[in-house]
TORKOL-4160 file (C-alpha; in steps of 0.2 Angstrom, whole numbers, padded with zeros to 4 digits, m for minus):
458
<pt num="1" X="0601" Y="0687" Z="0462"/>
<pt num="2" X="0588" Y="0694" Z="0474"/>
<pt num="3" X="0593" Y="0699" Z="0492"/>
<pt num="4" X="0592" Y="0685" Z="0505"/>
<pt num="5" X="0585" Y="0687" Z="0522"/>
<pt num="6" X="0579" Y="0675" Z="0536"/>
<pt num="7" X="0562" Y="0673" Z="0530"/>
<pt num="8" X="0563" Y="0676" Z="0511"/>
<pt num="9" X="0560" Y="0658" Z="0508"/>
<pt num="10" X="0542" Y="0662" Z="0512"/>
<pt num="11" X="0541" Y="0671" Z="0495"/>
<pt num="12" X="0544" Y="0654" Z="0486"/>
<pt num="13" X="0534" Y="0639" Z="0483"/>
<pt num="14" X="0537" Y="0626" Z="0497"/>
<pt num="15" X="0535" Y="0607" Z="0495"/>
<pt num="16" X="0533" Y="0595" Z="0508"/>
<pt num="17" X="0529" Y="0607" Z="0522"/>
<pt num="18" X="0514" Y="0602" Z="0534"/>
<pt num="19" X="0499" Y="0613" Z="0536"/>
<pt num="20" X="0495" Y="0617" Z="0554"/>
<pt num="21" X="0477" Y="0621" Z="0559"/>
<pt num="22" X="0482" Y="0632" Z="0573"/>
<pt num="23" X="0494" Y="0645" Z="0566"/>
<pt num="24" X="0494" Y="0655" Z="0582"/>
<pt num="25" X="0500" Y="0640" Z="0591"/>
<pt num="26" X="0514" Y="0637" Z="0578"/>
<pt num="27" X="0520" Y="0656" Z="0580"/>
<pt num="28" X="0520" Y="0654" Z="0599"/>
<pt num="29" X="0531" Y="0638" Z="0598"/>
<pt num="30" X="0543" Y="0646" Z="0585"/>
<pt num="31" X="0544" Y="0662" Z="0595"/>
<pt num="32" X="0550" Y="0652" Z="0611"/>
<pt num="33" X="0562" Y="0641" Z="0601"/>
<pt num="34" X="0570" Y="0657" Z="0594"/>
<pt num="35" X="0575" Y="0661" Z="0611"/>
<pt num="36" X="0582" Y="0644" Z="0615"/>
<pt num="37" X="0601" Y="0641" Z="0615"/>
<pt num="38" X="0608" Y="0635" Z="0599"/>
<pt num="39" X="0611" Y="0617" Z="0598"/>
<pt num="40" X="0627" Y="0619" Z="0589"/>
<pt num="41" X="0639" Y="0633" Z="0586"/>
<pt num="42" X="0645" Y="0643" Z="0571"/>
<pt num="43" X="0663" Y="0639" Z="0575"/>
<pt num="44" X="0660" Y="0620" Z="0575"/>
<pt num="45" X="0651" Y="0622" Z="0558"/>
<pt num="46" X="0666" Y="0631" Z="0551"/>
<pt num="47" X="0678" Y="0618" Z="0558"/>
<pt num="48" X="0668" Y="0605" Z="0549"/>
<pt num="49" X="0668" Y="0615" Z="0533"/>
<pt num="50" X="0687" Y="0616" Z="0534"/>
<pt num="51" X="0688" Y="0597" Z="0536"/>
<pt num="52" X="0676" Y="0595" Z="0521"/>
<pt num="53" X="0688" Y="0606" Z="0511"/>
<pt num="54" X="0701" Y="0592" Z="0514"/>
<pt num="55" X="0689" Y="0579" Z="0506"/>
<pt num="56" X="0687" Y="0590" Z="0491"/>
<pt num="57" X="0706" Y="0589" Z="0489"/>
<pt num="58" X="0706" Y="0570" Z="0491"/>
<pt num="59" X="0715" Y="0572" Z="0508"/>
<pt num="60" X="0700" Y="0565" Z="0518"/>
<pt num="61" X="0684" Y="0554" Z="0517"/>
<pt num="62" X="0667" Y="0559" Z="0523"/>
<pt num="63" X="0656" Y="0546" Z="0532"/>
<pt num="64" X="0638" Y="0551" Z="0535"/>
<pt num="65" X="0627" Y="0539" Z="0544"/>
<pt num="66" X="0612" Y="0537" Z="0556"/>
<pt num="67" X="0593" Y="0535" Z="0557"/>
<pt num="68" X="0581" Y="0537" Z="0543"/>
<pt num="69" X="0570" Y="0547" Z="0555"/>
<pt num="70" X="0573" Y="0548" Z="0573"/>
<pt num="71" X="0558" Y="0545" Z="0585"/>
<pt num="72" X="0552" Y="0549" Z="0602"/>
<pt num="73" X="0549" Y="0531" Z="0606"/>
<pt num="74" X="0566" Y="0525" Z="0603"/>
<pt num="75" X="0575" Y="0539" Z="0612"/>
<pt num="76" X="0587" Y="0530" Z="0623"/>
<pt num="77" X="0605" Y="0533" Z="0628"/>
<pt num="78" X="0610" Y="0515" Z="0623"/>
<pt num="79" X="0603" Y="0518" Z="0606"/>
<pt num="80" X="0613" Y="0534" Z="0604"/>
<pt num="81" X="0629" Y="0525" Z="0610"/>
<pt num="82" X="0627" Y="0510" Z="0599"/>
<pt num="83" X="0624" Y="0521" Z="0583"/>
<pt num="84" X="0639" Y="0532" Z="0588"/>
<pt num="85" X="0649" Y="0516" Z="0591"/>
<pt num="86" X="0644" Y="0508" Z="0574"/>
<pt num="87" X="0650" Y="0524" Z="0565"/>
<pt num="88" X="0667" Y="0524" Z="0574"/>
<pt num="89" X="0669" Y="0505" Z="0569"/>
<pt num="90" X="0665" Y="0509" Z="0551"/>
<pt num="91" X="0677" Y="0524" Z="0552"/>
<pt num="92" X="0692" Y="0514" Z="0558"/>
<pt num="93" X="0690" Y="0502" Z="0543"/>
<pt num="94" X="0688" Y="0516" Z="0531"/>
<pt num="95" X="0703" Y="0526" Z="0538"/>
<pt num="96" X="0714" Y="0510" Z="0536"/>
<pt num="97" X="0708" Y="0507" Z="0518"/>
<pt num="98" X="0710" Y="0524" Z="0512"/>
<pt num="99" X="0725" Y="0529" Z="0522"/>
<pt num="100" X="0715" Y="0545" Z="0525"/>
<pt num="101" X="0706" Y="0553" Z="0540"/>
<pt num="102" X="0688" Y="0551" Z="0540"/>
<pt num="103" X="0676" Y="0565" Z="0543"/>
<pt num="104" X="0662" Y="0558" Z="0554"/>
<pt num="105" X="0645" Y="0566" Z="0552"/>
<pt num="106" X="0629" Y="0558" Z="0560"/>
<pt num="107" X="0611" Y="0559" Z="0554"/>
<pt num="108" X="0607" Y="0562" Z="0572"/>
<pt num="109" X="0601" Y="0575" Z="0585"/>
<pt num="110" X="0588" Y="0583" Z="0573"/>
<pt num="111" X="0584" Y="0570" Z="0559"/>
<pt num="112" X="0565" Y="0569" Z="0562"/>
<pt num="113" X="0554" Y="0575" Z="0548"/>
<pt num="114" X="0553" Y="0566" Z="0531"/>
<pt num="115" X="0546" Y="0570" Z="0514"/>
<pt num="116" X="0533" Y="0557" Z="0509"/>
<pt num="117" X="0529" Y="0551" Z="0491"/>
<pt num="118" X="0510" Y="0553" Z="0495"/>
<pt num="119" X="0501" Y="0565" Z="0506"/>
<pt num="120" X="0490" Y="0552" Z="0512"/>
<pt num="121" X="0490" Y="0533" Z="0516"/>
<pt num="122" X="0477" Y="0519" Z="0516"/>
<pt num="123" X="0475" Y="0505" Z="0528"/>
<pt num="124" X="0460" Y="0493" Z="0528"/>
<pt num="125" X="0450" Y="0505" Z="0517"/>
<pt num="126" X="0453" Y="0520" Z="0528"/>
<pt num="127" X="0463" Y="0535" Z="0522"/>
<pt num="128" X="0473" Y="0547" Z="0533"/>
<pt num="129" X="0487" Y="0560" Z="0531"/>
<pt num="130" X="0504" Y="0552" Z="0530"/>
<pt num="131" X="0516" Y="0551" Z="0545"/>
<pt num="132" X="0528" Y="0565" Z="0542"/>
<pt num="133" X="0540" Y="0563" Z="0557"/>
<pt num="134" X="0539" Y="0564" Z="0576"/>
<pt num="135" X="0542" Y="0582" Z="0576"/>
<pt num="136" X="0526" Y="0585" Z="0565"/>
<pt num="137" X="0513" Y="0571" Z="0569"/>
<pt num="138" X="0512" Y="0554" Z="0576"/>
<pt num="139" X="0515" Y="0537" Z="0568"/>
<pt num="140" X="0498" Y="0529" Z="0575"/>
<pt num="141" X="0486" Y="0527" Z="0562"/>
<pt num="142" X="0472" Y="0538" Z="0570"/>
<pt num="143" X="0465" Y="0555" Z="0564"/>
<pt num="144" X="0471" Y="0563" Z="0580"/>
<pt num="145" X="0489" Y="0557" Z="0579"/>
<pt num="146" X="0490" Y="0562" Z="0561"/>
<pt num="147" X="0486" Y="0581" Z="0564"/>
<pt num="148" X="0502" Y="0591" Z="0564"/>
<pt num="149" X="0505" Y="0597" Z="0581"/>
<pt num="150" X="0517" Y="0612" Z="0583"/>
<pt num="151" X="0521" Y="0608" Z="0602"/>
<pt num="152" X="0530" Y="0592" Z="0596"/>
<pt num="153" X="0544" Y="0604" Z="0591"/>
<pt num="154" X="0548" Y="0607" Z="0609"/>
<pt num="155" X="0551" Y="0588" Z="0612"/>
<pt num="156" X="0561" Y="0587" Z="0596"/>
<pt num="157" X="0572" Y="0602" Z="0602"/>
<pt num="158" X="0574" Y="0594" Z="0619"/>
<pt num="159" X="0579" Y="0577" Z="0612"/>
<pt num="160" X="0591" Y="0584" Z="0600"/>
<pt num="161" X="0600" Y="0594" Z="0614"/>
<pt num="162" X="0601" Y="0578" Z="0625"/>
<pt num="163" X="0607" Y="0568" Z="0611"/>
<pt num="164" X="0621" Y="0581" Z="0607"/>
<pt num="165" X="0626" Y="0582" Z="0625"/>
<pt num="166" X="0628" Y="0563" Z="0626"/>
<pt num="167" X="0638" Y="0563" Z="0609"/>
<pt num="168" X="0650" Y="0576" Z="0615"/>
<pt num="169" X="0653" Y="0566" Z="0631"/>
<pt num="170" X="0656" Y="0550" Z="0621"/>
<pt num="171" X="0667" Y="0559" Z="0608"/>
<pt num="172" X="0678" Y="0568" Z="0621"/>
<pt num="173" X="0677" Y="0557" Z="0636"/>
<pt num="174" X="0687" Y="0542" Z="0631"/>
<pt num="175" X="0673" Y="0531" Z="0623"/>
<pt num="176" X="0681" Y="0533" Z="0606"/>
<pt num="177" X="0698" Y="0526" Z="0611"/>
<pt num="178" X="0706" Y="0519" Z="0596"/>
<pt num="179" X="0711" Y="0502" Z="0604"/>
<pt num="180" X="0693" Y="0500" Z="0610"/>
<pt num="181" X="0686" Y="0502" Z="0593"/>
<pt num="182" X="0698" Y="0490" Z="0586"/>
<pt num="183" X="0692" Y="0477" Z="0599"/>
<pt num="184" X="0674" Y="0480" Z="0595"/>
<pt num="185" X="0679" Y="0476" Z="0576"/>
<pt num="186" X="0688" Y="0460" Z="0581"/>
<pt num="187" X="0672" Y="0455" Z="0591"/>
<pt num="188" X="0662" Y="0457" Z="0575"/>
<pt num="189" X="0674" Y="0446" Z="0565"/>
<pt num="190" X="0675" Y="0432" Z="0578"/>
<pt num="191" X="0656" Y="0431" Z="0578"/>
<pt num="192" X="0652" Y="0434" Z="0560"/>
<pt num="193" X="0665" Y="0430" Z="0547"/>
<pt num="194" X="0684" Y="0427" Z="0544"/>
<pt num="195" X="0695" Y="0429" Z="0529"/>
<pt num="196" X="0698" Y="0446" Z="0522"/>
<pt num="197" X="0690" Y="0455" Z="0537"/>
<pt num="198" X="0702" Y="0447" Z="0548"/>
<pt num="199" X="0717" Y="0452" Z="0537"/>
<pt num="200" X="0712" Y="0470" Z="0538"/>
<pt num="201" X="0710" Y="0470" Z="0556"/>
<pt num="202" X="0727" Y="0461" Z="0558"/>
<pt num="203" X="0735" Y="0475" Z="0549"/>
<pt num="204" X="0726" Y="0488" Z="0560"/>
<pt num="205" X="0733" Y="0478" Z="0575"/>
<pt num="206" X="0750" Y="0479" Z="0568"/>
<pt num="207" X="0749" Y="0497" Z="0566"/>
<pt num="208" X="0743" Y="0500" Z="0583"/>
<pt num="209" X="0757" Y="0489" Z="0590"/>
<pt num="210" X="0769" Y="0499" Z="0581"/>
<pt num="211" X="0763" Y="0515" Z="0587"/>
<pt num="212" X="0763" Y="0508" Z="0605"/>
<pt num="213" X="0781" Y="0503" Z="0603"/>
<pt num="214" X="0785" Y="0520" Z="0597"/>
<pt num="215" X="0777" Y="0527" Z="0613"/>
<pt num="216" X="0762" Y="0534" Z="0604"/>
<pt num="217" X="0746" Y="0528" Z="0614"/>
<pt num="218" X="0730" Y="0536" Z="0620"/>
<pt num="219" X="0737" Y="0540" Z="0637"/>
<pt num="220" X="0749" Y="0552" Z="0629"/>
<pt num="221" X="0740" Y="0557" Z="0613"/>
<pt num="222" X="0723" Y="0564" Z="0615"/>
<pt num="223" X="0719" Y="0561" Z="0596"/>
<pt num="224" X="0719" Y="0543" Z="0599"/>
<pt num="225" X="0705" Y="0543" Z="0612"/>
<pt num="226" X="0694" Y="0557" Z="0606"/>
<pt num="227" X="0685" Y="0561" Z="0589"/>
<pt num="228" X="0677" Y="0576" Z="0581"/>
<pt num="229" X="0659" Y="0571" Z="0577"/>
<pt num="230" X="0646" Y="0582" Z="0569"/>
<pt num="231" X="0628" Y="0582" Z="0567"/>
<pt num="232" X="0617" Y="0583" Z="0551"/>
<pt num="233" X="0599" Y="0582" Z="0545"/>
<pt num="234" X="0588" Y="0586" Z="0531"/>
<pt num="235" X="0583" Y="0605" Z="0531"/>
<pt num="236" X="0565" Y="0601" Z="0527"/>
<pt num="237" X="0554" Y="0609" Z="0541"/>
<pt num="238" X="0559" Y="0627" Z="0536"/>
<pt num="239" X="0549" Y="0636" Z="0550"/>
<pt num="240" X="0559" Y="0627" Z="0563"/>
<pt num="241" X="0576" Y="0629" Z="0553"/>
<pt num="242" X="0572" Y="0648" Z="0552"/>
<pt num="243" X="0569" Y="0648" Z="0571"/>
<pt num="244" X="0586" Y="0640" Z="0574"/>
<pt num="245" X="0595" Y="0651" Z="0563"/>
<pt num="246" X="0606" Y="0664" Z="0572"/>
<pt num="247" X="0618" Y="0678" Z="0568"/>
<pt num="248" X="0636" Y="0673" Z="0573"/>
<pt num="249" X="0642" Y="0687" Z="0584"/>
<pt num="250" X="0660" Y="0685" Z="0578"/>
<pt num="251" X="0657" Y="0686" Z="0559"/>
<pt num="252" X="0639" Y="0693" Z="0557"/>
<pt num="253" X="0635" Y="0678" Z="0546"/>
<pt num="254" X="0619" Y="0668" Z="0548"/>
<pt num="255" X="0621" Y="0650" Z="0554"/>
<pt num="256" X="0607" Y="0637" Z="0556"/>
<pt num="257" X="0611" Y="0631" Z="0574"/>
<pt num="258" X="0600" Y="0616" Z="0573"/>
<pt num="259" X="0615" Y="0605" Z="0565"/>
<pt num="260" X="0632" Y="0607" Z="0559"/>
<pt num="261" X="0627" Y="0601" Z="0541"/>
<pt num="262" X="0610" Y="0602" Z="0533"/>
<pt num="263" X="0605" Y="0594" Z="0516"/>
<pt num="264" X="0592" Y="0597" Z="0503"/>
<pt num="265" X="0582" Y="0582" Z="0498"/>
<pt num="266" X="0579" Y="0576" Z="0480"/>
<pt num="267" X="0561" Y="0581" Z="0482"/>
<pt num="268" X="0564" Y="0599" Z="0487"/>
<pt num="269" X="0579" Y="0604" Z="0477"/>
<pt num="270" X="0569" Y="0616" Z="0465"/>
<pt num="271" X="0580" Y="0630" Z="0460"/>
<pt num="272" X="0565" Y="0642" Z="0462"/>
<pt num="273" X="0559" Y="0633" Z="0478"/>
<pt num="274" X="0559" Y="0638" Z="0496"/>
<pt num="275" X="0572" Y="0626" Z="0502"/>
<pt num="276" X="0585" Y="0631" Z="0490"/>
<pt num="277" X="0581" Y="0649" Z="0494"/>
<pt num="278" X="0583" Y="0646" Z="0513"/>
<pt num="279" X="0599" Y="0636" Z="0512"/>
<pt num="280" X="0608" Y="0648" Z="0500"/>
<pt num="281" X="0608" Y="0661" Z="0514"/>
<pt num="282" X="0615" Y="0651" Z="0529"/>
<pt num="283" X="0634" Y="0648" Z="0530"/>
<pt num="284" X="0633" Y="0629" Z="0536"/>
<pt num="285" X="0641" Y="0616" Z="0525"/>
<pt num="286" X="0627" Y="0610" Z="0514"/>
<pt num="287" X="0622" Y="0594" Z="0505"/>
<pt num="288" X="0611" Y="0591" Z="0490"/>
<pt num="289" X="0603" Y="0575" Z="0485"/>
<pt num="290" X="0605" Y="0570" Z="0467"/>
<pt num="291" X="0592" Y="0558" Z="0460"/>
<pt num="292" X="0588" Y="0551" Z="0442"/>
<pt num="293" X="0577" Y="0567" Z="0438"/>
<pt num="294" X="0592" Y="0579" Z="0440"/>
<pt num="295" X="0598" Y="0586" Z="0424"/>
<pt num="296" X="0616" Y="0592" Z="0422"/>
<pt num="297" X="0611" Y="0610" Z="0418"/>
<pt num="298" X="0600" Y="0611" Z="0433"/>
<pt num="299" X="0614" Y="0604" Z="0444"/>
<pt num="300" X="0626" Y="0618" Z="0438"/>
<pt num="301" X="0612" Y="0631" Z="0442"/>
<pt num="302" X="0609" Y="0624" Z="0459"/>
<pt num="303" X="0628" Y="0623" Z="0463"/>
<pt num="304" X="0630" Y="0642" Z="0458"/>
<pt num="305" X="0615" Y="0647" Z="0469"/>
<pt num="306" X="0621" Y="0637" Z="0484"/>
<pt num="307" X="0640" Y="0640" Z="0482"/>
<pt num="308" X="0642" Y="0655" Z="0472"/>
<pt num="309" X="0660" Y="0658" Z="0478"/>
<pt num="310" X="0664" Y="0640" Z="0473"/>
<pt num="311" X="0671" Y="0637" Z="0491"/>
<pt num="312" X="0678" Y="0620" Z="0495"/>
<pt num="313" X="0669" Y="0611" Z="0509"/>
<pt num="314" X="0653" Y="0621" Z="0506"/>
<pt num="315" X="0643" Y="0609" Z="0495"/>
<pt num="316" X="0642" Y="0590" Z="0495"/>
<pt num="317" X="0633" Y="0581" Z="0481"/>
<pt num="318" X="0625" Y="0565" Z="0487"/>
<pt num="319" X="0620" Y="0554" Z="0473"/>
<pt num="320" X="0606" Y="0541" Z="0475"/>
<pt num="321" X="0601" Y="0532" Z="0459"/>
<pt num="322" X="0599" Y="0514" Z="0463"/>
<pt num="323" X="0612" Y="0500" Z="0460"/>
<pt num="324" X="0606" Y="0498" Z="0442"/>
<pt num="325" X="0604" Y="0516" Z="0437"/>
<pt num="326" X="0621" Y="0523" Z="0442"/>
<pt num="327" X="0629" Y="0521" Z="0425"/>
<pt num="328" X="0614" Y="0529" Z="0416"/>
<pt num="329" X="0614" Y="0545" Z="0427"/>
<pt num="330" X="0630" Y="0548" Z="0436"/>
<pt num="331" X="0644" Y="0550" Z="0422"/>
<pt num="332" X="0635" Y="0565" Z="0414"/>
<pt num="333" X="0634" Y="0574" Z="0431"/>
<pt num="334" X="0652" Y="0571" Z="0435"/>
<pt num="335" X="0658" Y="0577" Z="0417"/>
<pt num="336" X="0647" Y="0593" Z="0419"/>
<pt num="337" X="0654" Y="0597" Z="0436"/>
<pt num="338" X="0672" Y="0594" Z="0430"/>
<pt num="339" X="0670" Y="0604" Z="0415"/>
<pt num="340" X="0663" Y="0619" Z="0426"/>
<pt num="341" X="0678" Y="0617" Z="0438"/>
<pt num="342" X="0666" Y="0616" Z="0453"/>
<pt num="343" X="0674" Y="0611" Z="0470"/>
<pt num="344" X="0662" Y="0599" Z="0477"/>
<pt num="345" X="0662" Y="0583" Z="0487"/>
<pt num="346" X="0654" Y="0568" Z="0478"/>
<pt num="347" X="0646" Y="0556" Z="0491"/>
<pt num="348" X="0636" Y="0540" Z="0488"/>
<pt num="349" X="0619" Y="0537" Z="0496"/>
<pt num="350" X="0616" Y="0518" Z="0492"/>
<pt num="351" X="0600" Y="0517" Z="0502"/>
<pt num="352" X="0586" Y="0528" Z="0494"/>
<pt num="353" X="0587" Y="0521" Z="0476"/>
<pt num="354" X="0586" Y="0503" Z="0482"/>
<pt num="355" X="0570" Y="0502" Z="0492"/>
<pt num="356" X="0558" Y="0488" Z="0487"/>
<pt num="357" X="0543" Y="0481" Z="0495"/>
<pt num="358" X="0543" Y="0463" Z="0502"/>
<pt num="359" X="0529" Y="0451" Z="0500"/>
<pt num="360" X="0524" Y="0455" Z="0518"/>
<pt num="361" X="0521" Y="0473" Z="0512"/>
<pt num="362" X="0536" Y="0479" Z="0523"/>
<pt num="363" X="0549" Y="0491" Z="0514"/>
<pt num="364" X="0566" Y="0484" Z="0513"/>
<pt num="365" X="0583" Y="0486" Z="0505"/>
<pt num="366" X="0593" Y="0471" Z="0499"/>
<pt num="367" X="0611" Y="0472" Z="0506"/>
<pt num="368" X="0618" Y="0466" Z="0490"/>
<pt num="369" X="0610" Y="0480" Z="0480"/>
<pt num="370" X="0617" Y="0493" Z="0493"/>
<pt num="371" X="0634" Y="0486" Z="0491"/>
<pt num="372" X="0632" Y="0485" Z="0472"/>
<pt num="373" X="0628" Y="0504" Z="0471"/>
<pt num="374" X="0643" Y="0509" Z="0481"/>
<pt num="375" X="0655" Y="0499" Z="0470"/>
<pt num="376" X="0647" Y="0505" Z="0454"/>
<pt num="377" X="0648" Y="0523" Z="0460"/>
<pt num="378" X="0667" Y="0521" Z="0465"/>
<pt num="379" X="0671" Y="0513" Z="0449"/>
<pt num="380" X="0663" Y="0526" Z="0438"/>
<pt num="381" X="0671" Y="0540" Z="0448"/>
<pt num="382" X="0688" Y="0532" Z="0445"/>
<pt num="383" X="0684" Y="0530" Z="0426"/>
<pt num="384" X="0679" Y="0548" Z="0425"/>
<pt num="385" X="0695" Y="0554" Z="0434"/>
<pt num="386" X="0684" Y="0560" Z="0449"/>
<pt num="387" X="0686" Y="0557" Z="0468"/>
<pt num="388" X="0671" Y="0548" Z="0476"/>
<pt num="389" X="0674" Y="0556" Z="0493"/>
<pt num="390" X="0659" Y="0551" Z="0504"/>
<pt num="391" X="0647" Y="0537" Z="0509"/>
<pt num="392" X="0630" Y="0542" Z="0516"/>
<pt num="393" X="0620" Y="0528" Z="0524"/>
<pt num="394" X="0604" Y="0525" Z="0534"/>
<pt num="395" X="0609" Y="0514" Z="0548"/>
<pt num="396" X="0607" Y="0511" Z="0567"/>
<pt num="397" X="0618" Y="0503" Z="0580"/>
<pt num="398" X="0603" Y="0492" Z="0585"/>
<pt num="399" X="0601" Y="0474" Z="0579"/>
<pt num="400" X="0586" Y="0477" Z="0569"/>
<pt num="401" X="0580" Y="0466" Z="0554"/>
<pt num="402" X="0575" Y="0479" Z="0541"/>
<pt num="403" X="0587" Y="0476" Z="0527"/>
<pt num="404" X="0588" Y="0459" Z="0519"/>
<pt num="405" X="0605" Y="0449" Z="0517"/>
<pt num="406" X="0622" Y="0452" Z="0523"/>
<pt num="407" X="0632" Y="0440" Z="0533"/>
<pt num="408" X="0617" Y="0438" Z="0545"/>
<pt num="409" X="0608" Y="0432" Z="0529"/>
<pt num="410" X="0592" Y="0441" Z="0535"/>
<pt num="411" X="0577" Y="0434" Z="0524"/>
<pt num="412" X="0561" Y="0443" Z="0520"/>
<pt num="413" X="0552" Y="0431" Z="0532"/>
<pt num="414" X="0563" Y="0438" Z="0546"/>
<pt num="415" X="0560" Y="0456" Z="0543"/>
<pt num="416" X="0545" Y="0457" Z="0555"/>
<pt num="417" X="0556" Y="0450" Z="0569"/>
<pt num="418" X="0564" Y="0467" Z="0574"/>
<pt num="419" X="0557" Y="0479" Z="0561"/>
<pt num="420" X="0557" Y="0496" Z="0571"/>
<pt num="421" X="0560" Y="0510" Z="0559"/>
<pt num="422" X="0548" Y="0524" Z="0559"/>
<pt num="423" X="0550" Y="0527" Z="0540"/>
<pt num="424" X="0563" Y="0518" Z="0529"/>
<pt num="425" X="0573" Y="0502" Z="0532"/>
<pt num="426" X="0591" Y="0504" Z="0540"/>
<pt num="427" X="0606" Y="0494" Z="0540"/>
<pt num="428" X="0609" Y="0486" Z="0557"/>
<pt num="429" X="0626" Y="0488" Z="0566"/>
<pt num="430" X="0633" Y="0472" Z="0558"/>
<pt num="431" X="0627" Y="0476" Z="0541"/>
<pt num="432" X="0634" Y="0493" Z="0542"/>
<pt num="433" X="0651" Y="0487" Z="0547"/>
<pt num="434" X="0651" Y="0473" Z="0534"/>
<pt num="435" X="0648" Y="0486" Z="0521"/>
<pt num="436" X="0664" Y="0496" Z="0527"/>
<pt num="437" X="0674" Y="0480" Z="0525"/>
<pt num="438" X="0667" Y="0475" Z="0508"/>
<pt num="439" X="0671" Y="0492" Z="0500"/>
<pt num="440" X="0689" Y="0493" Z="0507"/>
<pt num="441" X="0696" Y="0488" Z="0490"/>
<pt num="442" X="0686" Y="0502" Z="0481"/>
<pt num="443" X="0691" Y="0514" Z="0495"/>
<pt num="444" X="0709" Y="0510" Z="0493"/>
<pt num="445" X="0709" Y="0511" Z="0474"/>
<pt num="446" X="0699" Y="0527" Z="0474"/>
<pt num="447" X="0710" Y="0536" Z="0487"/>
<pt num="448" X="0726" Y="0530" Z="0478"/>
<pt num="449" X="0719" Y="0536" Z="0461"/>
<pt num="450" X="0714" Y="0553" Z="0468"/>
<pt num="451" X="0731" Y="0556" Z="0475"/>
<pt num="452" X="0739" Y="0552" Z="0458"/>
<pt num="453" X="0727" Y="0565" Z="0450"/>
<pt num="454" X="0731" Y="0578" Z="0462"/>
<pt num="455" X="0749" Y="0576" Z="0461"/>
<pt num="456" X="0749" Y="0576" Z="0442"/>
<pt num="457" X="0738" Y="0592" Z="0443"/>
<pt num="458" X="0751" Y="0601" Z="0455"/>
């Protein structure tokens, strides 16, 4: 394999990168960003990798969630808080269901740019370049807004830094108190539904009461009032990722300090492409989106490029097929990975393969299809003797109306009420938590099955 360096990706074909008219301005912006402080630290990324290695071994579960694409317009401390809160609520349910710790990773503090299916879009007979994310161009359908503007990277960096600052305060300052998260979940149940959800929360109540009786509470146990929370985004805009990549002074290794975890999209995972070339040289934990066009032999090749040492926690495979395609594509990939003995995390993205267009023209995702894909994925992993170790969802803490269905019974007619996404439709806070409750049985069966496999192997 050829020697890697920080800009060797430039020698490879790169898809879905914007073309800037003013290259000198881009170089100036990137030159300044290279001198900015890191957003995250190498030691934090190593801690995440260690936790992800536990997922590989079936001793933990990965929850990755957040915005499809962050925006400048919706940047608000309340929105950050509410998304963080929703992920904590989901984590509590999943922790109880799996009897395993949940590794919490947000699609936040840097998830701006998005690959698009078409380089242009049309409205009322007018054709303009597609919106590529707020760190590249503007959402307004005007010629000026759609021109890539390098100076937007300054605002993206600043917003990411502010978001991280707030998340660190929330995660370590008492906002994540386990009793408070439980009360939030009880509030959801009282308003939305009863039955099985209430049964799960009653068991959590009993567990918390038992711990209190034993003298274990947030006042004397820091782990009950704080959480480790990590950030992630798609490593799409390579010039920015290069500018944020630094040498760790303690190890001499390169780390992309724009996030703890970065992933490669289904559209940019070419083995001889720039995105794979860049990511193979950084030491962050990596994700790889796996869609219907991915062949088993190509997956093995990608795994060997990105994780040549077969290091547990280094690589997460994020499947995204669509509810009705899981059985067609996933089993052969699982079989191939098992045959090669590769140590990866299998995570399920039930969002991207289930996007449809409503009669109004708005993109949406039916909640039932999202749920169906998760259940199908977990069922196939169990039948193949594999561990489904993660869930990857596009969601928000806001009460948006972007995905149809769920306990709120959002209809296609109601989508326009609070349709705020800058790209793809997200589950709202209620739907995201409902999903966690509804997959609790699959999580429980999956974790029990994986433990039995591991015990038998040892």
